[in-house]
N, C-alpha and C positions, 0 to 999 in steps of 0.2 A: 504493499501500499503505499504509494508518495505521498511527500508532504502535501501536495495537493489535492489528493481527496481526503487525508486526514482535515485539512482545512473547510475544505467543502464541509464534510458531517459537519464538523463546529458550528456550521453557518446553518444548517440545517437544523441542528435541535436549537442553536439561538435563536430562530427562528420560531422553533413550536413553544418555547419559554416565554418571549415576547407577546406571542400571540394568546398568551394566558394557555395552550394547552399541555404546561409541563409545571410542576411546583417547582420549586428553588431546589431542592432538595432531590427530587426527580430529574431533576435538571442535570446538578452536579454528580447522582448518581450516575446517569448516563455517561457521563464526561467521561467517571473514574471506569466504569466499561468499556467505552471506546478507546482507552487509551490501553488497558489490559489488552483488547485485543489487537490492536494497531498500534500501540506508540504511544498517541496525543495526549494524551495525558496518563498520569498515575493515581488510581486511589489511595485515597489518606491512608497513610502507615500509621500505626499503631506509636503514642509517643513513648518513651523513655520512662518506666513507672516514677521516677522521681523530677522527673521535669512539666511542676503543674501549670507555670506563666510563663508567661514572655511581658516583656516589660517594653514597650515602644515610645519615646518621644516624637512630638511633631511641632507645627505653627498652631494648634490654636484654633478659636474660630469656627469658621463654614470646614477649613476643609480637617478639623478633629472630625466635628460633626460628620460627614460624609465617611470618615475613614470607619468611623465607631460606627455608623448604622448599617454601611453596605461591603462591611469585610470582617470587623473585629465582632461583632456578634454574631452571626453567619457562621464565623470559624470556632467562635465557640459551642454555639449551637452542635457545631458536626463533629469540632475533636473532643470536647470536656477544658480543653485548654484556654487557659484564664490570658486576657489580653490586659495586661496594668496600662493607662493613661497617664502619659506625662505630656506637658508642655513647655516652650520656651518662646521668648519674643526676639531674641534673634544669633546667630550660629556662634559669634563672640562668647557668649555665656551658656550657651549648653557644653560647649568645648571647657570652657574651664570647670565644671558639675564634672563632666566626664574624668578628668587630668584630677581631680580630686576625689573623685569613688575610687570604690574597690573593689577586684577585677570581676565582673559575672554584673554587679548593679545596673550597669545601663545593658539595653540591649542592641535593640532596632533604633534608627534615627534617622527621621527623615530631614537628609541633607540636602542642601540648595550649591548647585555646582561642582564642576569637576574641581576646583581648585579645593571647595571643601574636604573632598574625597581624600585628593594629595597631601592636605593637611595633616590631614588623619593617620593615612598612610606612614606620612615622615615622623610620625612621633610614635610611630608602633604599633596604633590603635587598630590594625585592620586584621579579620581573620580570613580566610579561604574557603569559600564558598565550595559544597559538593555541588555542580550543576547538572548531577545525571538526578537529583531530588526536586530540580526548582526547570521542570519539562513544559514549563508556559511561556520561560524566558526565548522559546522558539517564536512569540508573536511578537516579540519585542522590536523596533526600530532599529536595524543591525549600525549606525553610526550611535546610537546613545547608548548602545555596549562596548561598542571598538574603545570610545573614547577613555572608558572606566580599564581597560584589560589595559592601555597602554601606559597608564599610571603604574600597574601592581603586575608586571611580567607576565601578563599575558591570563594572567587569575581575575577571580571576582570577589571585591570584600562588599560587593551590594548589587542591586535590582535598581534597573533606571524605572519610575512609575511615575512624572508626569514632568510638562516644560510649558515653560510662559515668559511671557515679559514684562519689565519691569519700564511700562511707558508714562504719559502725561495723560493724565487725569483733570477734567477740568467743569464745573456748572455751568453748561449753556446758557444760562438768564445773566452768565457777567461776560462769557469769553465766546465768541461763534468758532463754530468749525474753520470758518476763515481765517482767520489770525490766528488758531493755531496751527495749521497749515504755512502761514507766512513768517511766524518766530518761533515755531520748534522750541527747540529745548533751552532756547533765549526767556522763554515765558518768564520761566522761575529766576528769572533776574532784571523784571519789569518793574520797576521807581513806582509807577502809578499805582502799584498792585501790594503794595507795601502793605503787612499785616494780614493780608489774604493768600496768601503764599506758604506751601509748608513742605517739607521733605525728611525722607527717612535718616534716622539716626545710627545710619551706617558709613564706614568710611569708604568702602566699596563704591555703594553706588553715589554719594558724593562726591567721589575722584572721577567715577563714568562719565555723569553728568556733566563736571567741569572741565572734563576732554572735551567732549561735546560744544561746550560753550567756546571752547576759545579756538575750535577748529582743526583739535589736533586726534589720531588715533585714541580708542579707549587700551587701547590694545601695547598699545607705543609714546606713552605721553612726555616728549623729550622737551617741554619749556615742564617743569613743575611748579616753580613759582606760581606762572601765569592760572594756572589750575588753581593752587590754595586761594589766590588772588579771589577767583573767581565762587568756590564754597564759600569763602567769608562774605563775599557781596550778599550771595545768599542768603547766608545765617540773619544778614543784619535785616535783609527785608519778608526774612520768614515770622509769622505767628509761634511755631513751635517746630520739635522735630518730631514725629511721631514712633513710636518704640512699637508698635504690633497692628496686623492687620486689623485688626479691631479696632486700634485708636482710627487708622486711616480712614475706614469705614463712616466711624461718627461724628470727624472731623468736615467727610467731606456732606452728607448725610443732611447735618445739623447746619450747614454753610457757615461754618465756621471762618471757610477758609475756598477759596475760588479756584485752586491749580494747587498740584504737587505731582510729584511722580508718584508713581503706585503699582500694584500688584495685580496683572491683567486678570485672574480670577475674581480677586476682590471687587475688583469696580465692575465685574460684569453681573457681581451678586448686589450690588445697586441698581444698576441696571433693571434688575428683575424686580426689585424692590419698586420700582416705579419712580427712581430720581435720576432726573434730567443730567447724567451725567458721562460727559464726550469721554472718549479714549482714543490715543495715538499713539505708533510709537515712531519716535522720529529717526531718522538714517543712522546707524550706528547704533540704537536705543539696545538696552539692557535686556538680550536673551539668553534665557537658564535651564539647566533641564535639573531637575529633581533625581533623587535616589533614597532608596532604602538601605540604609547601611547596618550591617551588623560589626559590634563589635567587639574584639578581642575578648576572648575568657565567655562569650556567650553559647550557651547551648546552643549547638549550629542544628543539631538534627529538626531539634522545635522551629526555631528560627527558620529554618528551609522550608519548615512545611507551613508556616504562615506566610510567607513569602510567594510558593506557589500558588498558594490560595488568592492572594492578593490581586497575584497575575495574570491568573484565569479570567476570561476576557468579560463574562460576562459581571464580573467583581468589578473591575479595573476599569469599565464601562460606566457600573454605578456609582462609582466612586468620583469620575470624574463628571460625572451628571450632577455630583453634589456637589464637588467645591469646586466644580467651574474651570478647570485645568487641562486642557486636553493629556490624554492618557500617553503612555510610554507605547503604544500599543502602536503595529504599523497598518496604516491602512490599505494598504494593498493586502493584507493578508486576513482583515477582520472588518467585517460592516462595523462602522462605529455609530451606526443610527442617526438620529434628525439636528441631534441638539448638539453636541462635538462640534461637528466644521461650522458651527456659526460663532465657536468661541473666541477670543481674541487670540494674536500667535499657532493657528492652526493653522497647519502643514498637511495640504491633502495629499502632497505627494511622495511623503515620510522621507525626505530628506533632509530638511530642515535648513536648506542651502538660506534661506530670506532670513535667518537670523543669528544676528553676531554673540559669542559665545567669551568669557571673559578665557584668556589665558592662562592655564594655572600657575605654570613656571615665573611668569612674569607678575602675577596678583600674591603669590604666595612672597615671590622675594621681594615686593616691598611691603609687606605688613606690618611688620617690627616698626619700620618707620613712617609708613601713612598713619599707622592707625596711632601709635602715639601722637603724630603729631594733629590729627584731629582732634584726640581727646584735649588737645589745646584750643584749638579752634571753636571749637562747645563752650568752652570754659569764656570763651570773648579774645583770647588773643592771637 
């Protein structure tokens, strides 16, 4: 049985599920049976008797809600394994927690960007997944897998899960689409909008947009001082820096601000709620892919079981529709339904050539200096 035949078999099963002809449990059971016969997926194996729970840490808000409802609760019902939720507001904050923890205290993290993956690996925090236990990797966009393999000598310590952009979000009551197209990233330095501008308190995002505002490549900033001047200019015009997706959404929904950079899925959620918020990705805007990273010292088989469950197309699609970020699934292999193709940043070709990603070596190489400098800029220096 060929991979194409396997995929067609999955598509027929999914169509029956989406039409209401199969319950979720029967759908998963048939997938398992298909895997046993054809190698499409494998039935869920019994967990090690001494492993009763896996800890997962993510971004909170609508993202965590989507994962809990569409992945973790069903997984617990299917396997009896408990998934313990944790949240964080930023990658640096979470990494500090992990570095101070005992081995095995933290298991799976929803990391953002290959630079985070490389950072964890360079700190000796990576694991090595047994890919035979994660057959649903078959459905993932190859490019998303390959960039992680390049960091860890062909092995994987994570599975890709979703992608998106950090673009420009604006209130259409106060800023027109035409003005946004004209000004792009420079709108964040518009002196006439002082006090109605905001931004994420993340040094990478601040420097990325400073590069755009000074006409430089984000992955090759040659005039660093000009970029920091742009960061300071933005700081002085801003009402505040936001620290979480929930705060981002609140600032825009309550009209405390008129423009900020923002995460594509959170802005789509605001639009779904009826808020007249526009969104655009400027040229060389910040594209990113997120992964589910397994930290060294974790119960590997249990983590692999959860990751395979999460990558099952039916589960991954449901999570994507809930959190409003495109899944890592290859649209050439899986029918992603009606909603996902409408999400910001979605690539119908599965190549992601329209997105600009951070070069991990470049950004990690500047982390120590730039994170320290941004800390001073935040304090007014």
